N, C-alpha and C positions, 0 to 999 in steps of 0.2 A: 363554422369549424376552423380550428386554429391549425395553420400549416407550419410545421416545425421541421427544420433541417438540422441534423446532427452530423458534424464533420469529424470522422474518427479514422485517422490513417495509421492506427496502431495495429498490434498483432491479435491473434486468436483470443488470448486471455483477456485483453482489454475490450474486445468485441463482446465477449460474454459478460464482463463486468458492466459494460454499458447497458446491458439488459436490465440491471437493477434501476438505473436512472429512468429508462423507458417505462418500466413497470410503475414507478412513482408518478411519472407524468400522466400515464394512462389512467391510473387510479384517481388522480386529481382532476383530469380532464378526459373522460372517456371518448369524446368526439375528436380528440386531437388527431390530425393526419400527419404521421411521422415518416419522414424520409431520412435515410442514412446514406452518407457518402463515405465509401471505404476504398481501400486498395483491392483490386480484383482478386488477388490470391487468397483473400480472406472471405470471399463470398459465402463459402459453405458454413462458416460460423454465423454470419449475419442472417442467413436463411433459417436458422434455428430459433431466432428471436421472435416471440409473439409481440404484437403491438406495432410492428414495423409495416407500414403500408407500401413503401417503395424502397428499393435498393439501387443506388447509382454507384457504379464501379469506375474507378480510375485505373486504367491499365498501365501501372507504373513501369512494369518490365518492358512493355512495348515502347513506351516513351524513352526510357533509358537506352534501349537497343537502338532506336533511331538516332538518338543524340550521339552515341558513342561510335556507331558504325559510319566510317568515312564514305561509304557508298552513297548514303542518303544525306540530303541537305537537312539543316535544322528545321526546315519548314515542315517536314514530315512529323517531327516530334511536336511542333506547335499545333499542327492540324489535329493530331490525336488528343492533345490536351484541350484543344478547342471544343471537341465533342463533349467533354465533361462540362466545360463552361456553359455550353448551350443548354445542357440538361438542367443545370442548377439555376440558370438565369431566369428566375420567376419571382413572384411577389410572396416572399415568406413572411409570416408574422413574427417568427423568431428563428435566429440562427445560433446554434450552440457549437462553439469551437471546442470540441472534446479533447482533441490531441494537442492543441496549442503549439504546434510546430510551425515552421516558417511557411510551408505550403498551405496548411489549413488556415493560418492567420491571413495570408494573402487573399485566399478565396473568400474568407469571412469579410475582409475589407472591401473586396471587389463588389460583393453583394450589397454592402452598405445598408443593412437592415438592422432592426433591433437585435442585439446580440448578447450572448453570455460567454464569458471567457475573455479573449483578447482580440484586438484588431490593430491594424496600422493606420495612422493618420496620413495625410498627404505628404508629410515629411519623413515617412517611414518610422515615426516614433510609435511606441506601443500605447494603445488605449485599453484601459481595463474596465470591464463592465461593473465591477465592484471590488471591495477589498479582498474578498475570497479568491478572486481571479489573480490578485497579486500573490496571495498565499500559494496558490497552485503553481504559478509560473515562476515566481522569484524567491519563494521561501522554501517550500518542500524540496525543490530541486537542488538547493544549496546545503541542506542539512543532512548529515550522515545518519543521525538517529531521529528520524522524522517524528513529530508529535501528533500527526494527523494522517488518517488513512485517505487515500485518493478518493474512494467512493463517497466518503462523507464530505470531502472538499467539493466534489462535483455537485452534490445536492445543495450545499451552501451557496455555491457559485450560481447555480440556476435559481436558487431561492425557493426550494420545494422540500417538504418533509419526506423522508424515505418511507415508503409504504409498499411492501411487496405482496400485498394480497392479490394483485393482478398476476396471473401466471405468466412469468417472463420468458419461459422456454418451452418450445414445442416438443411434446413427447408423443411419439407415434404409438397409437393404441395397438397396432399390429406387433411392433417390436416389443412393446411392454408385455403383451400377452405371451409371446414366445419366451422372453427372458424369465417371466414369472414361472411358467411351467417347467422350463429347463432347470432353473435354480432350485425349485422345490424338489425335483427329482434328485438333484445333487446333494441337498441337505439330508435326504433320507438314505441315499446310497452310501454315504460315508460311515454310517453306523454310529454317529455321534449324537449326543442328546442336545437338541435345540442349538446347533452350532451357529456361530455368526459367520456370514460370508464377508471376507475381507478382501477388497479389491486392491491390488498393488500396481501402481503405474511404474513400469520398468525404466522408461527413458525420459529424458528432458531435452529441450532444444540446446542447452549448454551443458557440456560434459561435466563441468564443475558443480552443476546443480544435482547431479545424480548420486545416489547412494553407491558407495564403493562395491564392486562386483562381489567380493567374498562375503561382505556383510549382507548383501542382498540374498545370497544363497543361504547364509546362516539364518536370516530372518524367515525365509520361506520354510526351511526345515523346522524351525521352532514352531511356526504356526501350524504346520502339517502334523506335528507331534502332539499338539495341544488337543484336549478333548472337546474344546468349545469353540474352535475356529477352523475355517476352511479358507486357505488362500487362493485367490484367483489372479492370474497374471493378465493384466489388461494391456493390449498393444494396438497400434494402428495397423491397418491392412497394407503394410509395406514390406518389401523384401528384407530390408535391414532390420526392422523390428522383429519380424518373424524369425529371422536367423538368430538374433540375440536371444529371444525367448527359448528357442530350441537348444541353444548352447547352455543356457541356464538350467533348463530341465534335465539335461544330460548329467549335470553335476549334483542334482538333488538326491536325497536319500529315497524319497518317493516323489514321483512326478506330480506336478501341480497342473490344474486345468488352466489352459490359456484361452482368454476371451479376445478374439480379434474383432474390433468394432470400428466402423467408420463414424464420423461425427454425428450423422443422423441417428445412429443407433445407441450412441454413448449415454444419452439421458436415460434410456430404458435400462441399460446395464447398471447404471449408478443407483437408480431408485429401488432396484431389487437387491442391492447389497446393503449390509449393515454398517459398513465403514470403508473409507478410502484411505490408503496410505500413499502419499505422493510427494515428490519434490515440487518446486514451483513450476507448474505447468498450466495450460489452459483448462485442463480437466478439474483443477482445484476451483476455479471460478465457476465452472459449470456445477460442481457439487454444492457450492455456496447457494446458488440460485435454487437448487433442488432440495436444500436443507438436508443434505447427506453429511453426517459427521465425518470429519477428516483429521488425520494426523499429518500435518504438513511438515515436511523435512526441509528446512530453509538452509541451503548451503550455497557456496559460490557467490555470485553477485545478486542472489534473490533478495529484493528489498522488502522483507516481510512487514516492516514497520509502515510502509507506504501501501503495499498491495497484498498483505497477508489475508488469510482466511477470515471471514467475518461472521461465520456461524458460531453462536455461543456454545454449541456442543463440541466444537473442534478445539484442538490444541496445536501449538507450534513448537517443534524441537529445533534448536539452533545451536551451533557452536557458540562459545562465549562471545557475546555481542561486541565487546570492546575489541576483539581480535578480528572481526569480520571485515572483509574488503568487498564493498558493493559495486566496484567499478565494472562498467561494461566497455565494449570497444576493443580495439586491437590489443590492448594490454590486459584484457579481461582474465586470461588464464594465468593469473599471478601465482607466485609460489605460495603466498598466504592462502589463496583460494584452494589450491591443491591440498595443502596441509589441513585446512578446515574440513575439506571434503571427507577426510579420513577419520574425523573425530566422532561423528555420530555412529554408534554401534547398534547391532541388532538387539542387544539386551536393553538399550535405552528405549527402543521402539516398543518392544514387548512389555517393558515396565509401564510405559504410558498406556498401552492398550489394556493391561490388566487393571491398573488403578483407575483410570478416568473413563473407561468404556465398559469394562466387565465388573467394575466395583469390587475388586478383590483387595484384601488387606495385605499390602506389600510394603516392604521396608523402603523408607524414604530414599530418594535418589541423592547420592552423596558426591557424584562426579562434579568436579569444579571446572571442567572444560565444556560442559553442556548446560544449556538453560532451557526450561520449559515455560512457555507463555500460554496464558489462557485468555480467551476473548471476553472482555467485559464491555459494558456500555455505560456512558455517562451523557451529560447534556450535549456533547459534541458528536456522539456516535460511538464508534468502536475504539476501545482502548486496550492495548496489549499489556496484560499484567504478568510480571515475572513471578511465578508461583513456586518453582522448584529449581534445584541445581544452582549454578553460579548466578549471583545477582551483583551487578555492578551498580552500586547505589548512586554514584555520581551521574551515570547515564540516565537512570530512572528518574532521579530528581529533576534533571534538566528537561527530560521529555515531559514530565508532568507540569512543571512550571511554565514551559514553553507553550504547552497546550492551554493552560490557564490564562497565560498572557494573551493568546489569540482570542480567547473567548471574552476577556475583559475589553480588549481593544475594539473588537468588531461588534460583539453582541452586548457590550456594556453590562456584563454579569460575570460572576465567578463560578468556577467548577466546584462540585462536591469533591471531597478528598478520596484518595485511593489507599490511604494508609502508608504511603511511601515515605512521607516526612517522618512519621513516628517509627519507622522500621529500624532506624539507627540514629538515635538522637545526637550522639557525639559527632558522628561523621557529618550529619546534616548541619549541626551548629558550626563546625569548622568550614563547611562549604559555603554557608550563608555569609560568614565573615569575608571569605575571599570574593564572593560575588558582589558584596556591598562595596568592597574596595575597588573592584573592576568598574562598577557603576559610577562611583565617585570620579574615577579617572576619566571615563568616557564622557561624563557630564561636563567636565572642565573643557574638553575639546569642543563640545557642542556649544557651550555658552560663549567660548572665545570666538567661535565662528559667527554666532548671532551678533556679538558686539561689533565684529568686523563689518557685517552687513549694515548695521545701524550707523556706523561711522563712514559707510560707503568707501571702505578701504579694500579695493578689489585685489591688490597684491597680497595683503595679509589674509584676506578671505581664502584665496586660492591655496595659500600655505596651510591654513587650518583645515580646509577640505581634504588636502593631501594627507594630513595627519589622521583624519577620520577614516579615510580609505585604508591607510596602513594599519590602524587599530582593528578594523574589521577582519583583516587577514590573520590576526594572531589571538583573537579572543575565542571564548567558548560558544557553542551553538546557542545557548540561552542568551548570553550577553549580546550576541550578534543580531538577534531577532529584530529589534527596532531599526538597526542600520540596514537590514535587508529591505525593509519598506522604504527607508530613506533613499537607498541606491536605486530601487525600482522607479521612484518618482523623479529623482534628479537626472538620471541617465536618459529619461524619455522626454526631456525638454531641450529642444535645440537652442543653444545660446541663451540659457536662462538669465533673466534680469535679476538685479539684486533683491527686489521685493519678492520675486518668485522663490529665490533661494532662501530668503528669510522665512517665508511661509512654510517651506519644507522643513527647515531646521527647527522651527517652533513645534511642528508636528512631531519631529523626532524627540524633542525635549519632553513633550507630553507623554510619548511612549515610554521614555526612560522613567518618568514619574510613576507610571503604572508598575514598572518593575520595582521601584523603591517601595511602593505600597505592598507588593507581594512579599518582599524581603521582610518588611515590618511585621506582616501578618504571620509569616512562618516563624519569625523570632518569638512572637507572642505564643504561638502554638507550642514551640519547644519549651518555653518557660512553664506553660500550663501543664504540659505532659510530665515534665520533671517534678513539678510540685505535686501532681497527682500520684506519681510513683513514690515520692517520699512519704506522702500521707498513707499510702497503702502499705509501705514497708514498716512504718511506725505502728500501724494498726496490727500488723502481723506479729511484731515483736511484743506488743502489749498482750495480745491473745496468748502467745507462748508463755509469757511471764505469769499470767493468771492461771494457766493450766499446770 
């Protein structure tokens, strides 16, 4: 039996998302003995995951309390931390550093076992298990418009194909039976013909992720008035959420049913609903695992391109992506996030519901401040395709070509097209010219640095490396990609020798060559598309002349 430790110090949503990786591992190796190490406050999420044999909790709050309280010596905090060390100090066959933060990386390094993700070496430099670990740790974290979903990156990093045939989430038969009976009565009592039960998550952990209050009221009223939907307000069993739901209900034309569910009952609630409408919350990841279609409202700092819904039946509604501010931390409540929070209206949500879930013939969305993304799949996994509303061609081009670059660099293959290049040939042609000029400029910096290493000119080399660093800070996400790999490698060698620097620079030059090949192929595709369009136009003119 293979003993696997997964270290995940992230929050509820990330715990549920981890269930997808566990499902794939168990499907591939049913006898795997999986232990997860998490922060204690997220125990209730981990307990819902099937396939987990053991849960070890780090009581972070207690450790921090000991450390900050002047009454106690730091020894109390160390003793508490030592309890966790003692529990995990065993012979693991594999350690997966899921969260890749400083604490998880230190623990993965301490165990010094076969690992996936990152570790520290004896000099506290980062060691990567493979190139996908570099992508997760140093590429996706630096790009505003990420080309890859975290879930797919985790699977690539661990080296396993995603397979969710193993039931990743525990669903209580008792809760399921109760929900099914009550929801069946609800469908019949409303007097509507085969109505869809639409669960609406009212709150989120970040206020800027939540739908604006009046729009929420408008949405519930519209769903109540429709002949084919019944809205259900889903809340956690807390005083704050209960109070908020009551206040919302007081302002509705007709009261909506409120479902108060703790984590253990939520799976049963979701699988008995037809659709979930939610901002970026843990419940979204739970719905993904349960294959419940979702309308995800991506607002505030929600990084949907990294952690959006992965269900192909779901869609994502977002304010114009170019205007999004994905920043977390003390400055998270930015003015831009507040403005974006007010852009998604109830009519946008009802439109998406009617068109994509109820299959109604509705007029196409023309709002230029809102974008609708659909979940597609390609060779790398989930790809978010902009299908309606505002489309920022430059962002979509960069995301696609960045994705293709990663696939070419690491898997030595190219992606199938998504129709993005052909969507606006004139814009794409102009963008390609600019990107080619950028690549030529960056190549000059790299070649000059390589020459300096060959000449063993340390002073000139340092000057050229400084120029490369400066270039990284002002170029586009796509053009910066090879340099992110370069920086990850060169920053993790203490006092690198000239041969080591030369080796890293040559790898960078090879990565730039991949981008030149991409640019060439896109240019050829543009020419072929234009030629085909001319031929079709000529054919139409000839047909008109004959008629």
